[in-house]
N, C-alpha and C positions, 0 to 999 in steps of 0.2 A: 858696448864694452865686450871685448873678446870673452868667449866662454871656455869653461873647462869641462871635459868629458872624462868620466871615470867608469871603468868596466871591470868586472870580476867574473872569472870562469874557472872551472876545474876541467881539465882535459886529461883523458886516460893515456898519457904518454910521458916519457921521462923528460925532465927539464932540458937535458942536453939536446934531445931531438927537436924540441920546440924552439930552442935557441937557434939551432941550425936553420930552421925554417924561416927565421927572420933575416938570415944573412946569406943564403944561397939564392942567386938571381932567379933561377928557374922555379924554385920553391915560392919565393915572394910573388912572382908573376902569376902563380897558380892559385894562391889563396888570398892575397891582399885586396884585389879589386872586388867591390860588392857584386852581387848577382847582376848580370846584364852589362858588365864592363869587362874589357880586355886590358891587360897591362903589358907594357913593354918596359923592360929595365934597360936603361941606357948606360948606367954606371952603378957599380956597387963595390966599394972599397971598404970592407969591414975591419977598420982599425980606427982607433981614436984619432980624430982629425981627418979621417977619410970621408969621402963623400958618397952620396947616392943621388941618382936622377932617374926618374921614371915618368911615364905618361899613362893615363887611363883614357880609354876610348869607349864611349857609349855605343854598344853594338846596334842599337835601334836607330839612332840618329847619325852616327858616324862622328859626332862632335867629341872633342877630347880636351883634356887639360894636362899640363905637365907640372911637375914639382920636384924639389930636391932639397937636400940638406946635408948636414954634417953629423958624424958620430961623435958624441961627447964622452960616453962611457960605455965600455963593453966588459962585462964580467961573465965569462963563459958559463952557461947553464944557470945564471942567476939574474942578470940585469943588463938591459940595454937602455941607453938614453941617447936620443938623436933629435935634431931639428928638422923641420919641414917648412918650406915656403912655396907658395904657388907662383908660377911665372906670370899669371894673369894679374894685372894691376887692380882689377876689381875684387881680388881676394888678397888684400894686403896683410902684412905682418908675418911674423915668424912664430911657428908653433913648436912646442917642445913636447916630445913623447917619451914617457918613462914606462918601461915594461919590466915588471918584477916577476920572476919565476921562483916558486917555492915548491920543493918536493913534498908531496903528501902521500898518504897510504894508498891512494887509488891513481896517482899520476902526478900532475902538476897543477898548482893553483897559480893562475895568471892574473895579475893586476895591471891594468893599463890606465895611465893618466895622460891625457892630451890637453895641454894648456895653450891658450892663445888662439882658439878656433875663431876665424873671422866672423864678424857679426852677420854677414849675408848668408852664412850656412846655418840653417835652423838646427838647434841642438838635437831635436828628435830625428832629423835626417842623418846627422852625424852618428847618433846612437844606433839607428837602424843599419847604416852602412857597416859600422864596426861589428854589430851582431852577426850580420851576414858573413863578413870576413872571418870571424872567429869560428863560425860553423864550418866554413871551408877549410880553415886551419886544422880543426879537429879531424876532418875527413882525410886530410893529408897525413897527419902524424900518428893517429891512433892505430891504424893497421900495423901489425908487427910481422913483416914479411921477411923471413930469414933465408931466402934462397939466393 
């Protein structure tokens, strides 16, 4: 049965900046793939009903996988809901990702819920990948460079 992954982090950056990091192609390519992977964003149309397509490539083996989906809800600085599905028939089904951003005294509280993760992906591997991605996200958005 497909699993659900839930993550919670606090990042020292404003919600609007984190929200942008989820919707700008170059930003997504820099932080979303876990360590050891490269990302190519093929399409990213950040509007309700718009689509996204990207591929991750394992830098060690050169093997890759591609996936895409549709934006279901976009509330600037607060919430993103989108679908993801893999092009690989061995990774069936559609996942739904909900990202909630809440301003807190030290930055932003992020809650991520990923539903429908295919059975062949171990939950612990999914958690590890998201944790790595969120560390990379923090490194992107926390510096406040005003030049």
